[in-house]
N, C-alpha and C positions, 0 to 999 in steps of 0.2 A: 596699192598700198593704201590709196587715197579712198579707195572704195570700201574696203574692210573695215578701217578705220570709221569712215560714216555708218556704216552698217550697227557697227557695236556702239556707239555712241547714240543712234538713234534708239536702239533698243533698251539702253541702259538710261537712258534719262528722260524717257516717259513719266517713270514712276521714282516720285521723290523720296519717300517714305523708307527709313534702314529700317529691317525685320533682323532677327535673331529667332534662333530656332524654340525659345519658348514662345515669341511673341507668334511664329506660323504654328505653333501647338495650339496654344488658348483658341486662333480663330478656328482651325481644325476639328476640334471637342465642338463647335456648335455650328458645325458646317456638313463633316465628313459622312456621307449616308450611310456606312456601313456600320459606323459606332450608333446614329439614331435609329437604325434598324434593330440593333442589339438591346438596344435600350427599349425600345417598344415592343419587343419578344420577352423582355423581361418583366415589363409590366404586366404584359398578357399573362406569363406564367405565373404571376401574383394570384390572379386571377381564383386560380387553382385551389387556392388557402380555402376560400369561400365555398365553392364547390363540394370540395371534402367535407366542411362542418357539417354542409347542409345534409350529408349521407345519415348524419345521426340525429337530424332535427324531424321534427313531426310535420307530415304534407297534410292540405287541407285542401278539398275537391268538391265543389258545387256542382249540383245540376237541377234544372227547372224544365218545364215543358207545358206547351199550352198547345191543346187537341180540339179540332171540329167535327163532329161524328154526327154522318147522316146514314142510317142504315134502315133498310125494308125488309121482310119476309112476306111470304105465303104461309097462310094456316089452311091444311087440309080437314081438320079436326076440329069440333068445340072443345075449348078450354077453358073449364069453369073460374080458374083463377084468373082475375082483372090482369095482374100483375104479369103475367104469361101471354094473356090472350093478345097484344098487342101487335101491330105489323110494323110499326114503325118506329125508330129511334132518331130523334133531330134534336142532339144535346152537344155540349164542350164539357171538355175535364182539364183538370189543372194537377200540377205534380211537381215537388221540388224534394229534393234529397242533398244532406250536406255528412261528408265522411271526413273522419281524422284519424291517420293511420302514423303512430309512433312505434317507430325499431327498436326493439329490443335485445335483439340480437341477430346480426348479420355480420360474419365472419371477412365476407368478399368488403364490406364497406368499409371496414378497420384496416384491411390491406391495400385498398385504394388511397384510403387518406393518410397512410405511411410511402406510398407510392408519390403522392403527391408533394411530400415533404423533401423526397428525394428529387423528385423537378426542379421545385422551386430551388433547392440549394445548388443543382448541375447550372440553372438558368444563371443565376447569381456570379458563378466563375466562369460561365462566359462573356457576361458582361465586364468584366476585370477583364476577362482575354482579349477582348475587343479594344478595350481601353490601351493596355500594353500592346497591343497591335499597332494601334494609332500614331503612339508612340514610335514605334520601328521606323513604318514607314514614312513619317516624317521626318526623322532623322535621316534616311536611308536618301531621302532625294533632297535632303537641304544640302547634304555633303557631294553627292553628286552634282549638284547645282555649282557647288565653290571648285570641284575638279574640273568641271566644264568650263569655269571661267579659269583659271588657272592653267589648262590646256591654253586656253586664247593668249593669254598673257606669255608664255613660253612658248608659242609661236611667232609672236609679234617681235620678241626680243629675237630668237631667232634668226628671222627675217630679216633684224636690223642688221645682225653681225655676217649674213651672207651677202646685203649690199654692201657692207664697208668693205669686206671680203672683196665682191666685183670691182668695186672703185680701184682696190691697192692693185688687182691682178690686170685691170686695162692699162693701169699706170706703168705698171712693168712690161705690159705688152707692148704699150709705145714704144717704152727705151731699149726693146727689143731682146728681153731679159728673158721672157716665159713667151712660148705657143699659146695660139690662140684658143686652145684646148683647155686651159685650164678657165679662161671667161665663161667658154660654153658651160664648164661643169657648173661654175657660180651662177650663171645665168637659169640651169635645170633646176637645180636646188631650189632658188628665190621662187619657180615657178610653183612648184610641189609644195612649198610651206604656204603658197598662195591656199591654194586647193585645201590644202589641211584646216585653214584657216576657215575658210569659208564652212568647210563641215562641223568645226567646233562652235561656231557661232548660232550654228542655226540647231547644235546639238543644246547648247544653252537656252536658245528660247524654248525647245520642247519642254525640256526642265523645268520652266518657270511654268508653262502651261500645267504641268503637273502639279506642282504648286497649287496652281491656279483651282485645280480639281479636287484638291482638298482643302483648302481654306477660302472657297468663294472668290478669290480675285487674284489677279498678277501680282507678284512679288513686284518691287524697283529694286532697292540696294539690299545687299544681303552681309550681314557681317560674316569679316574673313575668321579663319582660322590664326590664332597670333603665331607669328613665324618665330618667336624666339619663345616660345612655351614649352616646357620639358615634362617630359610623361613619366610616373611613378610607374616601377613593375609591381604587378598584383604580385603577393608574395603568397598568398593564402596556397596551402596545399590543394591539389586538383581532386585529391579524395574528398576534402570538404564540400568543394563546391558539387561532385556527384550526391553527396550527402544531402546539401541542399536540395535539390533539384530533387531526390526522391518525397521528400516533406513540400515542398511547395508548387513544384512545376503543376501548372493549373490544367495543363494535355491529361497528365496522371491523374488529378483529383475528380476531373472528368469524369474520366473512366472509373473512379471509385463509384463515384454517384451512379453512373451506368448501371454497374454490379447490383447496387442495392436497388436500383428500379426493377432489375430483371427477379432479384430475388423477391422483391413482394409482388413481381408478377406470379410467380411460384404459388404464392399465398393466396393471391386473388383464384387461377384457376384451382388448387385444392379446395377453395371454398364452395366450389359447386358439389362438396360429396357433404356439407354439413349442412343441419338444419336452420331454418330463419325463424325467427318470433316476433311476430309486431302485436301491439294492443290496437284493437280498433274500436273506433267510438262513431255510430252514424245514427241518424234521424230522416226520416222520409214521410212526408206527407201526401195524400191524392186524394183530390175530388172530382167524380161522375156527376156532374147535373141531372145527368138520366136517367139517374138512380140504374134498376135493372135495365136489361137492354134492348127490351120493347115495350115501353111504357111503365108509368109510375100510379100511386093512387094520388099523391101531395105532390108529386115534382120539386122535391126537396133533393131528390139524389141521394147519392150514397159518399158515404169519406170510409177512406182507411190511413191506419197510423201506424209507425213502425220506429221505434227506439232499439238498437242495439248498444251494448259494452260486451266486448270481453277480448279473447287475445289468439290469435291467429296461428298456427304452428303447422310449418310447410317440411315434409320433409322428402328430400330427393331419394329415389329408390334405385331408379335403372334408368342411363341415359344412352344407352348401344355402345357404351364403352368411350361416349365424347369425352367425358371430364378427365378419365384417366389418361388420354390422349393428349392433352391438351396439357396436361400436368409434367406428363415428358418433353411435350415439345419445349415448356417453358425451361423447364431444367438444362434440356439441351441448348438453348439460345443464352441463357446465363453461361454456360461452361464456354461457347464461344466469344462472348463480351470477355470473359477472366483471360482465354487466350489473345484476345486483341490487346486487353491492357499489360498482358506481360510481352508481347510485341514492342508495345508503345515504350515499355520500362527501358527494355533494351536500348530501343532508339533515340529517346531522351538522355541512359546514360553518354550513348556513343556523339551525339550533338555537345553535350557537355564540353565533353573531352577533346573534340575537336575545335570547340570555340576558345577553350581554354589554352591549347597547343598552339594555335593561330596566335592569340593574344600576346601569348609569348615570343611566337615567331615576329611578329609585327614588333616586339620593342626592339629586337636585335636586330630588325632589318633598318630600320631606323639609324641605328648608330652607322650600320654598314656603310648603307647608303649616303649618309654623311660624310662620310670619309671618302667613298668614292667620288662624291662631287670634289670634294678638295684635292684628290688627285687629278679628276678631269680638268681642275681649272689650272693646276699646274702644267697639265700634259700641253693643253690649247697653248698657254702661253709658250712654252718652249718648241712648240710647233709654229706658233707665228714669228718668233723670232728666226727660226729654221726656213720659213719661206722667203723673209727679208732679206736675209744671207744667203738665198738660191740653195740652200741645201733641201728644201722641201717644196711640193708644189701646193695647185690648191684643193688640192684632192684631200691632200692630208690634211689642210688645216680645217674643211668642210666635216671630214670624220671626227677629228676631235672636238667641234662642235656639237656634232651629234649626238656623240658621247657624254657631253658635259650636258645639253638639256635634256635626255635622257635620264641623266642620273638626277637631274633636278625634278623631273616629272615622276620618276621612282620613288623619291623621297617625301612629294605630297601625297601622293597615294598610300603611303607606307603609313603618313600619319592620319589620313581619313578611315583608312582599314582599322587601326589601333582602335580610333573611337568605334566605330561599328561595330568593331568585336569587342569592346566594352559591354554596351549595347548587348548585341548577340549573347553572349554572356549571362547577364543578367534576365533576358529574355526565355533562356533556357532553362533556369532553373526556377522562373516564376517570380523572381526578383524585381520587376525593373516596375521602376516608379518614376512620378516626375521630380524628386531629389534628383535621380540619374541624370536627366535632361538639364537640370539647372547647372549643375557640377560643371556637365561637357559645355553646358553655354558659356562659363566663368571663362572658357580658351577661347573664347571669339574677341574680337577686336572691333572697333567701330569701322573699319575701312570698308567700302561698299563696294559691289560686286555690279 
């Protein structure tokens, strides 16, 4: 018993700061890698808007060149023209050009821009979904940690009760009132509880390490759930919750954006059938210092200039059926996404109904387990009296103790499950917010884990 207590105290006294649900959530907001990843993804997706706008803006390109020319030829006939009779040309040339292209009509660019808007909308929803997922994860690990601590406390209390029963059994055995079997039963039960307690302490350590993975530091003391708090049953009809989910569930909203993206992809593929129209302005300049290829009279060289201003129309005529095939592919992929969305809608509705019914069940279980615990306490007291009067043995007392502690464990689990099912229900309809965590946080007291 001293070893178990020392292990527990050494683990819980190292860290003195007391944390509650909101405190851990605040730490996780700036530390959780999954949420950070979603933020970076969202910021990267926002850049697509600038990229989409660029599709409608002019593009400017420039070229420049410099060449060294060293040419030579043999002449087998006499040529009277001195400009053509040379045999060597050693000169350099310069050129540059600039072109401005302004799209006037490009249906694919319009489709891509609308697709980008849907992609950014989807990314915004994914970021909110990541934030809600973090709320769920931090609440789950918080209540699992509290339950692990409660399990340790129950086992400590149960072991103390078994030790007390063992002392009574030894006294009655010394008086010749009971057999050695009663003592052995109590010793066996105490050893089993000690093993369970070691496992429970290890579980609590693991849970705190999981909190560290979310927040960046090991928690010290965690505020417990108020033992006397009473819960209020949610009376909103289940069909209202289903309706809320259809309107607000983030998974469904994301699927709606995916359908829009697939629809825009059809427009982009169909644009392969449409012409494109661009306004083009260009200027080019070229200087050849050697003039004609083989010699010049005054070595001034040759110059050429070009300025162009006009429009360019490009009309696709035949692509071997590629464009039509891509359009059919895009339409089939959209149908696939629509079916995925329908499947998800049914699953979300089922999930909402399950969470709602679990919540109602938990509420009734809390009352039932409370009654069971009160009955178990009365049964244990009567069994102890029967043991003192010789009408019951140690096994009966140990069984009654186990029933009582099981009832206490069940009522604790049902209270945590009730709070988690509130979070599950809000999450499934897409309405989980920080305010929900703050309301649950109000159920906590300053007692430490």
